[in-house]
N, C-alpha and C positions, 0 to 999 in steps of 0.2 A: 504494500500500500504506500504509494508515494504522495507526499504532500509538499507544498511550497509555502513560504511565508506569504500571508495574505489569503490563503485558501480558507474556506469555511469548513467547520466540523459539525456533524450532526450525530449526537449520541442517542441511540434508541433506548427506550426504557426496557429493562431486562425482565420485568414482571408486570402483570396486569395492574394498571393504575399508576405506574411510574411515568412521569412526564419525560418528553424528549428535551435534550439540552442542545443549544447551538452556541458556537463561538468561533473565534478567528485564530488561526495559527500565527503566533507572533515570533516564534523562534523554533529552530530544529536542532536537537542535540542528539548525541549518540552516534551509532554507526549507521551506514546506509542500509544494511540488512536488518537492523533492529532500531528504527528511529524512535526517539522520544520527542514528542511535540509539546511545546509550551503554548498553552491555549488560554485565551482570555474569553471567558463566557460572556454572553450578553448581559448578565447581571453584574459584571465587573470582576467576578472571581477569577483568579488565575491559578492554573495547575499544570503539572507535567503529566502528560497522557501517553501511555503506550497503547496505540490503536489496536483494538480487538474486533471481534465479529459484530459487535454492537455499534461500531463506529463507521460513519460514512464520510468520505472526503468530498467536498463540493468544490471543484477547481474553479478558480477565477480566470477570466480570459483577458 
């Protein structure tokens, strides 16, 4: 899963009733094979994210 700075991230809820979260990739850390994304969610919270199966990358053009 490739991401670039500025791409959007959509995290799907893992259980019924969990809300989806969206944010922007502001930095990429780690190795190319196992990237860690620094994400600023729309609510202002920042976190380091290891993308999994519940994560969708929305590429900007």
